C-alpha positions as CSV (number, residue, x, y, z in Angstrom):
1,M,31.7,-17.9,-14.4
2,P,29.7,-18.7,-17.5
3,S,30.7,-16.9,-20.6
4,P,28.9,-13.8,-21.7
5,S,27.4,-15.6,-24.7
6,S,25.7,-18.1,-22.3
7,L,24.1,-15.2,-20.4
8,W,22.0,-14.0,-23.2
9,L,18.3,-13.7,-22.3
10,L,15.9,-13.5,-25.1
11,R,12.7,-11.8,-24.1
12,C,9.8,-12.9,-26.2
13,S,6.9,-10.5,-26.4
14,F,4.7,-12.6,-28.7
15,R,3.2,-9.6,-30.3
16,S,1.9,-9.9,-33.8
17,R,4.2,-7.5,-35.8
18,P,4.8,-7.5,-39.5
19,T,8.6,-7.2,-39.2
20,P,10.3,-8.4,-36.0
21,H,13.7,-6.9,-35.3
22,L,16.5,-7.5,-32.9
23,S,17.5,-4.6,-30.7
24,T,21.3,-3.9,-30.9
25,K,21.3,-2.2,-27.5
26,R,23.3,-4.2,-25.0
27,F,22.8,-4.0,-21.3
28,R,24.8,-6.0,-18.8
29,G,25.6,-8.7,-21.2
30,E,22.0,-9.2,-22.4
31,Y,20.4,-8.8,-25.8
32,Q,16.7,-8.1,-26.0
33,W,14.6,-9.5,-28.7
34,D,11.8,-6.9,-29.0
35,H,9.2,-8.3,-31.2
36,V,9.1,-12.1,-31.8
37,P,6.3,-13.6,-33.9
38,K,4.0,-16.1,-32.0
39,K,5.1,-19.2,-33.8
40,Q,8.8,-19.4,-32.7
41,P,9.0,-22.5,-30.5
42,H,12.8,-22.7,-31.0
43,L,13.2,-19.3,-29.4
44,E,11.1,-20.4,-26.4
45,R,13.3,-23.4,-26.0
46,W,16.5,-21.3,-26.2
47,Q,15.1,-18.8,-23.8
48,L,14.2,-21.6,-21.3
49,A,17.7,-23.2,-21.6
50,V,19.5,-20.0,-21.0
51,A,17.4,-19.1,-18.0
52,R,18.0,-22.6,-16.5
53,H,21.8,-22.1,-17.0
54,K,21.7,-18.7,-15.3
55,E,19.7,-20.0,-12.3
56,K,22.7,-21.9,-11.0
57,D,24.2,-18.6,-9.7
58,R,21.0,-17.0,-8.4
59,D,22.0,-17.2,-4.7
60,K,24.8,-14.7,-5.1
61,P,24.2,-11.3,-3.6
62,G,22.7,-8.9,-6.1
63,E,22.3,-11.5,-8.8
64,K,19.4,-10.8,-11.1
65,D,16.7,-13.4,-11.3
66,P,17.3,-15.1,-14.7
67,L,13.5,-15.6,-15.1
68,E,12.8,-11.9,-14.8
69,G,11.2,-10.7,-18.0
70,V,10.4,-14.1,-19.3
71,S,6.9,-14.5,-20.7
72,H,4.2,-16.6,-19.1
73,H,4.2,-18.9,-22.2
74,V,7.7,-20.0,-21.3
75,L,7.3,-20.0,-17.5
76,G,4.2,-22.1,-17.9
77,Q,6.4,-24.7,-19.6
78,R,9.3,-24.2,-17.2
79,F,7.1,-25.0,-14.1
80,S,4.7,-27.4,-15.8
81,L,1.6,-25.3,-15.2
82,F,-0.4,-25.5,-18.4
83,T,-0.1,-26.6,-22.0
84,T,-2.1,-26.0,-25.2
85,H,-3.0,-28.2,-28.2
86,P,-4.2,-27.4,-31.7
87,S,-7.2,-29.6,-31.1
88,S,-8.7,-26.8,-28.9
89,P,-7.1,-23.4,-29.8
90,G,-7.6,-20.7,-27.2
91,S,-8.3,-23.3,-24.4
92,P,-5.4,-24.0,-22.0
93,I,-5.0,-27.4,-20.5
94,F,-4.0,-27.1,-16.8
95,S,-1.6,-29.5,-15.2
96,P,-2.1,-30.5,-11.5
97,D,0.2,-27.6,-10.4
98,G,-1.7,-25.1,-12.6
99,T,-5.0,-26.5,-11.4
100,H,-3.8,-26.0,-7.8
101,I,-3.2,-22.3,-8.4
102,F,-6.4,-21.9,-10.3
103,S,-8.4,-23.6,-7.5
104,K,-6.7,-21.5,-4.8
105,L,-7.7,-18.3,-6.6
106,Q,-11.3,-19.5,-6.6
107,A,-11.1,-20.5,-2.9
108,F,-9.7,-17.1,-2.0
109,L,-12.6,-15.3,-3.6
110,R,-15.1,-17.7,-2.1
111,A,-13.7,-16.9,1.3
112,Q,-14.3,-13.2,0.8
113,Y,-17.8,-13.5,-0.7
114,P,-19.8,-13.9,2.6
115,R,-18.3,-10.6,4.0
116,E,-19.0,-8.9,0.7
117,G,-22.6,-10.2,0.6
118,F,-22.3,-12.4,-2.5
119,Q,-24.0,-15.7,-3.0
120,E,-22.4,-18.2,-5.4
121,V,-24.7,-19.7,-8.1
122,I,-24.3,-22.1,-11.0
123,T,-25.9,-21.3,-14.4
124,P,-26.2,-23.0,-17.8
125,T,-23.5,-22.8,-20.4
126,I,-26.0,-22.7,-23.3
127,Y,-29.2,-20.7,-23.9
128,K,-31.7,-20.5,-26.8
129,K,-31.3,-17.8,-29.5
130,G,-34.5,-16.1,-28.3
131,L,-32.9,-15.1,-24.9
132,W,-29.8,-13.7,-26.6
133,E,-32.1,-11.7,-29.0
134,Q,-34.1,-10.3,-26.1
135,S,-31.0,-9.3,-24.1
136,G,-29.5,-7.6,-27.1
137,H,-26.4,-9.9,-27.3
138,W,-27.5,-11.5,-30.6
139,E,-27.6,-8.1,-32.3
140,N,-24.5,-6.6,-30.8
141,Y,-22.3,-9.6,-30.0
142,K,-23.3,-12.5,-32.3
143,D,-20.0,-12.5,-34.2
144,D,-18.1,-13.3,-31.0
145,M,-20.4,-16.1,-30.0
146,F,-20.4,-19.8,-30.7
147,T,-23.7,-21.0,-32.0
148,V,-25.0,-24.6,-32.2
149,T,-28.2,-26.3,-33.4
150,G,-30.0,-28.3,-30.9
151,R,-33.0,-30.6,-30.8
152,G,-36.1,-28.6,-30.2
153,A,-39.6,-29.8,-29.5
154,Q,-41.9,-27.7,-31.6
155,G,-41.0,-28.2,-35.3
156,K,-42.5,-24.8,-36.3
157,V,-39.8,-23.9,-38.8
158,A,-40.8,-24.6,-42.4
159,G,-38.9,-27.5,-43.9
160,K,-37.6,-28.7,-40.6
161,E,-38.5,-31.9,-38.8
162,I,-39.6,-31.9,-35.2
163,G,-36.5,-31.6,-33.0
164,D,-34.3,-29.8,-35.6
165,D,-35.4,-26.1,-35.3
166,E,-33.7,-24.8,-32.2
167,E,-30.6,-22.5,-32.4
168,Y,-28.5,-22.0,-29.3
169,G,-25.6,-19.8,-28.3
170,L,-22.8,-20.7,-25.8
171,K,-22.7,-17.9,-23.2
172,P,-20.0,-15.3,-23.6
173,M,-21.1,-13.8,-20.2
174,N,-23.2,-14.7,-17.2
175,C,-25.6,-11.8,-17.0
176,P,-28.7,-13.2,-18.8
177,G,-28.6,-16.3,-16.6
178,H,-28.4,-14.3,-13.4
179,C,-31.3,-12.2,-14.6
180,L,-33.4,-15.3,-15.1
181,L,-32.5,-16.3,-11.5
182,F,-33.6,-12.9,-10.2
183,Q,-36.8,-13.2,-12.2
184,S,-37.7,-16.6,-10.8
185,E,-39.0,-15.1,-7.6
186,R,-41.2,-12.1,-6.5
187,R,-38.8,-9.4,-5.3
188,S,-39.4,-6.5,-2.9
189,Y,-37.3,-3.3,-2.4
190,R,-36.5,-4.9,1.0
191,D,-34.7,-7.7,-0.7
192,L,-32.3,-5.5,-2.6
193,P,-29.3,-5.5,-3.1
194,I,-29.1,-9.1,-4.3
195,R,-25.5,-10.1,-5.3
196,Y,-24.8,-13.3,-7.3
197,A,-21.3,-14.7,-8.1
198,D,-20.5,-17.3,-10.7
199,F,-17.3,-19.1,-11.9
200,S,-19.0,-20.9,-14.9
201,P,-16.8,-21.2,-18.0
202,L,-17.4,-18.7,-20.8
203,H,-16.9,-19.0,-24.5
204,R,-16.0,-16.2,-27.0
205,N,-15.3,-16.9,-30.6
206,E,-12.1,-14.8,-30.8
207,I,-10.4,-14.6,-34.2
208,S,-7.3,-16.9,-34.2
209,G,-4.9,-14.0,-34.7
210,A,-6.0,-12.4,-31.4
211,L,-5.4,-15.5,-29.3
212,S,-2.3,-15.2,-27.0
213,G,-1.2,-17.6,-24.3
214,M,-3.6,-17.3,-21.4
215,T,-4.3,-13.5,-21.8
216,R,-6.7,-13.9,-24.8
217,L,-8.7,-17.1,-25.0
218,R,-11.8,-18.7,-26.4
219,R,-12.7,-20.6,-23.3
220,F,-12.0,-19.0,-19.9
221,H,-13.4,-18.6,-16.4
222,Q,-14.3,-15.2,-14.9
223,D,-15.1,-14.4,-11.3
224,D,-18.3,-12.9,-12.6
225,G,-20.7,-11.1,-10.2
226,H,-23.9,-9.2,-10.7
227,I,-25.6,-6.8,-8.2
228,F,-29.3,-6.1,-8.5
229,C,-29.9,-2.9,-6.5
230,R,-32.1,0.1,-6.1
231,P,-31.2,3.5,-7.7
232,E,-30.2,5.0,-4.3
233,Q,-27.8,2.0,-3.6
234,V,-25.8,2.4,-6.8
235,E,-23.0,4.7,-5.5
236,E,-22.5,2.7,-2.3
237,E,-22.3,-0.6,-4.2
238,I,-19.8,0.8,-6.7
239,T,-17.7,2.2,-3.8
240,N,-17.7,-1.1,-1.9
241,T,-16.7,-2.9,-5.1
242,L,-13.8,-0.6,-5.6
243,K,-12.6,-1.2,-2.1
244,F,-12.9,-4.9,-2.6
245,V,-10.8,-4.6,-5.8
246,L,-8.1,-2.6,-4.2
247,M,-7.8,-4.9,-1.2
248,V,-7.3,-7.9,-3.5
249,Y,-4.8,-6.2,-5.8
250,K,-2.8,-5.0,-2.8
251,L,-2.4,-8.6,-1.8
252,F,-1.2,-9.9,-5.1
253,D,1.1,-6.9,-5.7
254,L,1.0,-6.9,-9.5
255,G,2.3,-3.4,-9.8
256,R,0.6,-0.1,-10.4
257,I,-3.0,-0.3,-11.6
258,Q,-4.9,2.2,-13.7
259,F,-8.6,3.0,-13.6
260,R,-10.2,3.6,-17.0
261,L,-13.7,4.9,-17.4
262,S,-15.2,3.9,-20.8
263,T,-18.2,5.9,-22.1
264,R,-21.0,5.5,-24.6
265,P,-20.0,4.0,-28.0
266,E,-20.8,6.1,-31.1
267,T,-23.1,3.4,-32.5
268,G,-24.5,0.0,-31.5
269,F,-25.6,1.0,-28.0
270,V,-28.9,0.3,-26.4
271,G,-31.0,2.8,-24.4
272,T,-31.2,6.6,-24.7
273,E,-28.4,9.0,-24.5
274,E,-29.9,10.6,-21.3
275,E,-29.8,7.2,-19.6
276,W,-26.2,6.8,-20.6
277,D,-25.3,10.3,-19.3
278,V,-26.8,9.4,-15.9
279,A,-24.9,6.1,-15.7
280,E,-21.6,7.7,-16.7
281,S,-22.0,10.5,-14.1
282,Q,-22.7,7.9,-11.4
283,L,-19.5,6.0,-12.2
284,S,-17.5,9.1,-12.4
285,A,-18.8,10.4,-9.1
286,A,-17.9,7.1,-7.4
287,L,-14.3,7.3,-8.7
288,D,-14.1,11.0,-7.6
289,N,-15.3,10.2,-4.1
290,F,-12.8,7.4,-4.0
291,G,-9.9,9.7,-4.8
292,R,-8.5,7.8,-7.8
293,E,-6.9,9.2,-10.9
294,V,-9.1,8.2,-13.9
295,I,-8.3,7.8,-17.6
296,Y,-11.3,8.4,-19.8
297,Q,-11.8,6.3,-22.9
298,K,-14.5,7.9,-25.1
299,G,-16.7,5.4,-26.9
300,G,-15.1,2.4,-25.2
301,G,-18.2,1.3,-23.1
302,A,-20.1,-2.0,-23.6
303,F,-23.2,-1.8,-25.8
304,Y,-25.4,-1.9,-22.7
305,G,-23.6,0.6,-20.4
306,P,-20.5,2.5,-19.4
307,K,-17.8,0.7,-17.4
308,I,-14.8,1.1,-15.1
309,D,-11.9,-1.1,-16.1
310,I,-8.8,-1.9,-14.0
311,I,-5.7,-2.0,-16.2
312,V,-2.5,-4.0,-15.3
313,K,0.7,-4.1,-17.3
314,D,2.6,-7.3,-17.9
315,Y,6.4,-7.6,-18.0
316,N,6.5,-6.2,-21.6
317,L,4.4,-3.2,-20.5
318,K,1.5,-4.4,-22.5
319,E,-1.9,-3.4,-20.9
320,H,-4.4,-6.0,-19.8
321,Q,-7.9,-5.4,-18.5
322,T,-8.6,-7.4,-15.4
323,A,-11.2,-6.1,-13.0
324,T,-14.3,-4.4,-14.3
325,I,-17.4,-2.6,-13.0
326,Q,-20.2,-1.9,-15.4
327,L,-23.5,0.0,-14.8
328,D,-26.5,-1.3,-16.7
329,F,-30.0,0.2,-16.8
330,Q,-31.0,-1.6,-20.0
331,L,-30.7,-5.4,-19.5
332,P,-33.2,-5.6,-16.6
333,R,-35.8,-3.8,-18.7
334,R,-35.2,-5.8,-21.8
335,L,-35.7,-9.0,-19.8
336,G,-38.6,-7.7,-17.8
337,L,-37.1,-7.7,-14.3
338,E,-39.0,-5.9,-11.6
339,Y,-39.3,-5.4,-7.9
340,H,-42.1,-4.0,-5.8
341,S,-41.7,-0.7,-4.0
342,P,-43.8,2.1,-2.5
343,A,-43.8,5.4,-4.4
344,P,-42.2,3.9,-7.5
345,A,-41.7,7.4,-9.1
346,L,-39.7,8.6,-6.1
347,E,-37.9,5.2,-6.0
348,A,-36.7,5.6,-9.6
349,Q,-35.3,9.0,-8.7
350,G,-33.2,7.5,-5.9
351,I,-35.0,9.3,-3.1
352,P,-34.6,7.3,0.2
353,I,-37.6,5.8,1.9
354,E,-37.3,8.0,5.0
355,N,-37.5,11.1,2.8
356,R,-40.8,10.2,1.2
357,D,-44.1,11.7,2.3
358,A,-46.9,9.5,3.7
359,E,-49.2,10.1,0.8
360,S,-46.7,8.8,-1.8
361,M,-45.9,5.8,0.3
362,R,-49.5,4.6,0.1
363,R,-49.0,4.1,-3.7
364,A,-47.1,1.0,-4.5
365,G,-45.8,-0.2,-7.9
366,V,-43.1,-2.1,-9.7
367,L,-39.9,-0.9,-11.5
368,A,-36.8,-2.4,-12.9
369,P,-33.7,-2.8,-10.7
370,V,-30.3,-1.3,-11.6
371,L,-27.8,-4.0,-12.6
372,I,-24.1,-3.7,-11.8
373,H,-21.8,-6.1,-13.6
374,R,-18.5,-6.7,-11.7
375,A,-15.4,-8.9,-11.8
376,V,-12.5,-8.6,-9.4
377,L,-9.9,-10.7,-11.0
378,G,-11.6,-10.8,-14.4
379,S,-10.5,-13.7,-16.5
380,L,-8.8,-16.1,-14.0
381,E,-6.6,-17.4,-16.8
382,R,-5.4,-13.9,-17.7
383,F,-4.9,-13.0,-14.0
384,M,-2.8,-16.2,-13.6
385,A,-0.7,-15.2,-16.6
386,L,0.1,-11.9,-14.9
387,M,0.9,-13.7,-11.7
388,I,3.1,-16.3,-13.4
389,E,5.3,-13.4,-14.8
390,R,5.2,-11.5,-11.5
391,Y,6.2,-14.4,-9.2
392,R,8.3,-16.6,-11.6
393,G,7.9,-19.7,-9.5
394,N,8.4,-17.9,-6.2
395,W,4.7,-18.2,-5.3
396,P,3.3,-16.9,-2.0
397,F,3.1,-19.9,0.3
398,W,-0.7,-19.9,0.5
399,I,-1.2,-20.4,-3.3
400,S,2.0,-22.3,-4.1
401,P,1.8,-25.7,-5.7
402,R,5.2,-26.6,-4.3
403,Q,5.0,-25.5,-0.7
404,M,7.6,-27.8,0.8
405,I,10.0,-30.7,0.0
406,I,11.8,-32.9,2.4
407,L,15.2,-34.3,1.4
408,T,17.1,-37.1,3.1
409,V,20.9,-37.1,3.4
410,T,21.1,-40.9,3.5
411,T,18.9,-43.9,2.8
412,N,19.4,-45.2,6.3
413,E,16.3,-47.0,7.5
414,E,16.1,-45.0,10.7
415,V,16.3,-41.7,8.8
416,L,13.7,-42.7,6.3
417,T,11.3,-43.8,9.1
418,F,11.7,-40.4,10.8
419,A,11.3,-38.5,7.5
420,K,8.0,-40.3,6.7
421,A,6.7,-39.6,10.2
422,A,7.7,-36.0,9.8
423,V,5.7,-35.7,6.5
424,G,2.7,-37.2,8.2
425,T,2.9,-34.7,11.0
426,I,3.4,-31.7,8.7
427,T,0.6,-32.7,6.3
428,S,-1.8,-34.1,9.0
429,A,-2.1,-37.1,6.7
430,P,-5.7,-38.2,6.2
431,Q,-7.2,-41.1,8.1
432,P,-7.8,-44.4,6.3
433,H,-10.0,-44.1,3.3
434,Y,-13.2,-45.2,5.1
435,C,-12.9,-42.2,7.6
436,M,-14.5,-38.9,6.7
437,R,-12.4,-35.8,6.7
438,P,-13.8,-32.4,7.9
439,L,-14.7,-29.9,5.2
440,D,-12.3,-27.3,6.7
441,A,-9.3,-29.7,6.8
442,Q,-6.2,-27.8,5.9
443,D,-3.9,-29.6,3.5
444,F,-0.3,-28.7,2.6
445,T,1.7,-29.8,-0.4
446,V,4.8,-31.7,0.9
447,H,6.9,-33.6,-1.6
448,T,9.8,-35.9,-0.8
449,D,13.1,-37.0,-2.3
450,F,14.4,-40.1,-0.5
451,S,16.6,-41.2,-3.3
452,D,20.2,-42.2,-2.9
453,R,21.5,-39.3,-4.9
454,S,23.9,-36.8,-3.2
455,I,22.2,-34.2,-1.0
456,A,23.9,-31.4,-3.1
457,K,22.2,-32.6,-6.3
458,K,18.8,-33.0,-4.6
459,L,19.1,-29.5,-2.9
460,Q,20.1,-27.9,-6.2
461,E,17.1,-29.5,-8.0
462,A,14.7,-28.4,-5.2
463,K,16.0,-24.8,-5.5
464,L,15.5,-24.8,-9.3
465,K,11.9,-26.0,-8.8
466,R,11.5,-23.1,-6.3
467,Y,9.9,-24.8,-3.4
468,N,8.9,-22.4,-0.6
469,I,10.4,-24.5,2.1
470,I,13.2,-27.1,1.8
471,G,13.6,-29.5,4.7
472,I,16.7,-31.7,5.2
473,I,16.9,-34.7,7.4
474,G,20.0,-36.7,8.2
475,Q,21.4,-38.8,11.0
476,K,22.3,-35.7,13.1
477,N,18.7,-34.5,13.1
478,L,17.7,-37.7,14.9
479,K,20.1,-36.8,17.7
480,N,18.9,-33.1,17.8
481,E,15.5,-33.7,19.4
482,G,14.1,-34.6,16.0
483,K,14.4,-31.1,14.5
484,I,14.5,-30.6,10.7
485,D,16.9,-28.2,9.0
486,L,14.7,-25.8,7.1
487,S,15.4,-23.3,4.4
488,F,12.8,-20.8,3.3
489,H,14.6,-20.3,0.0
490,G,11.6,-19.9,-2.2
491,Q,9.4,-17.5,-0.2
492,S,8.4,-14.4,-2.1
493,K,8.1,-12.2,1.0
494,L,11.2,-13.1,3.0
495,V,11.3,-10.6,5.8
496,N,7.5,-11.0,6.5
497,S,8.1,-14.8,6.6
498,W,10.8,-14.3,9.3
499,D,8.2,-12.4,11.4
500,V,6.0,-15.5,11.2
501,I,8.8,-17.8,12.2
502,E,9.6,-15.6,15.2
503,K,6.0,-16.1,16.4
504,V,6.4,-19.8,16.4
505,L,10.1,-20.0,17.4
506,P,11.0,-16.9,19.5
507,G,14.6,-15.8,19.3
508,S,15.2,-17.3,15.8
509,Q,15.1,-13.9,14.2
510,S,17.8,-11.3,14.3
511,P,18.6,-8.1,12.4
512,V,21.6,-9.9,10.8
513,Q,19.3,-12.8,9.6
514,K,16.7,-10.3,8.2
515,L,19.4,-8.4,6.4
516,A,20.8,-11.6,4.9
517,A,17.3,-12.7,3.8
518,H,16.9,-9.3,2.1
519,V,20.2,-9.3,0.3
520,Y,20.3,-12.9,-0.7
521,R,17.4,-14.6,-2.4
522,G,17.4,-17.4,0.2
523,M,16.8,-17.3,4.0
524,P,19.2,-18.4,6.7
525,G,18.5,-21.9,7.9
526,V,16.4,-22.6,11.0
527,Q,15.8,-25.9,12.9
528,M,12.3,-26.9,13.9
529,T,10.3,-30.0,14.9
530,P,7.7,-31.2,12.4
531,K,4.9,-29.9,14.6
532,M,6.4,-26.4,14.8
533,C,7.0,-26.5,11.0
534,R,3.3,-27.1,10.5
535,Q,2.4,-24.2,12.8
536,V,4.6,-21.9,10.6
537,M,2.9,-23.2,7.5
538,E,-0.5,-22.6,9.0
539,K,0.4,-19.0,9.8
540,L,1.9,-18.4,6.4
541,S,-1.4,-19.5,4.9
542,E,-3.5,-17.4,7.3
543,E,-1.6,-14.3,6.6
544,Y,-1.5,-14.9,2.8
545,L,2.3,-14.9,2.7
């Protein structure tokens, strides 16, 4: 057993506090460092070293995961997910594994968008100052924007040469670009609702003291979406968005979420108080109908409208805003958006078409749509930070960058040949480079270790890296109908995974095995052919396990 001193786990919160202190309360041989300043790399290294030491005993029944409570800053280093550099503060640099997780999040949302009625678009990163002035961002958000001078074409500014008079702003949000896209065509009430989704990078000039890991950045990606709808469609669109949000958050299991309704700011808002009251009542009504407990934040709304924020807490109980739903009557009017509708006066009141009299229907006109801003995950980087702390390397199989590793017991040529063939079967290795692969080809990440090190060392290393599935191939496997010894040691939902295995290999599951999988952090071994192993991996992906 390691000594008590080697079991200390320093939990770094990275909060900016004037006087950090060390808690003297001891719990099960652990000391907790409550408030550590940001610039303490030596503490991060110590925390990482202690966690690695404790991981050696994590297979024992009831043993606490040594990475529990470790911040995403340290875990990102531990599992080589991302790094940062002073050359670009507030902008994480993703490694291949981090990029894998990031891309899977985007792919997951893209898979849901057709059902939710969203169409993905791509919009510019930079717009002229005039657009930001018209939208109201320049007046209310300029201090948080990056501005640049570009080469214009008019030369109308006194003392400036032609090509030197244009001022631009990097976009902190996507709404103006989506409004321009809506405005590019003639729209009818029959076309609405129109739903756009966008993953373009956003830039916000946060002060350096506010930057923190991946939860507060200057450059980030947001699963941004905008819904252009009619007044009578507002409540239904908000309700559908709330259902979408709850479905997604149930899958990721990040803990209890809170709904926060932020109302009109005291100053700096656009529009009339009456318009704000209507918008706030619609959001409140949608939440009431949805049966959710709501926390009200007076004066916390955006400058253009009230909003519903979904709040998630990290390991240190610090609150983070992720998803958001914002109602906006102002921006469409400021940018001159319009759609054609019969009886525009009744349309503006939200009266359905079927309830309008024939006389009013003969009078057509134009009016501005209602704009709903929505994000489900919010900042993908921030959501990833919460996931990193939640899963601590034990990623669900469908999103894991380390889905499987195959280890060989010996370097016997016959064993190596079989192992390579097994990898090809499991991964459905691509055809030669001159052959096209289908767009829906399903790839799995399968690593190998065919070195001549002992199987014990290779197995321990694979467990520390927290692969979802560990396969072992030796001479005996060649004699056993080519079956691989498999351990589902790194799966995050162990019992559910056994249910999947039972579908592929009936009779492999038993109450004793399920109990062992629940008590221990690993799963009892099972033997499968490479083809059956791929079937299990396909089902784990399909069921988001």
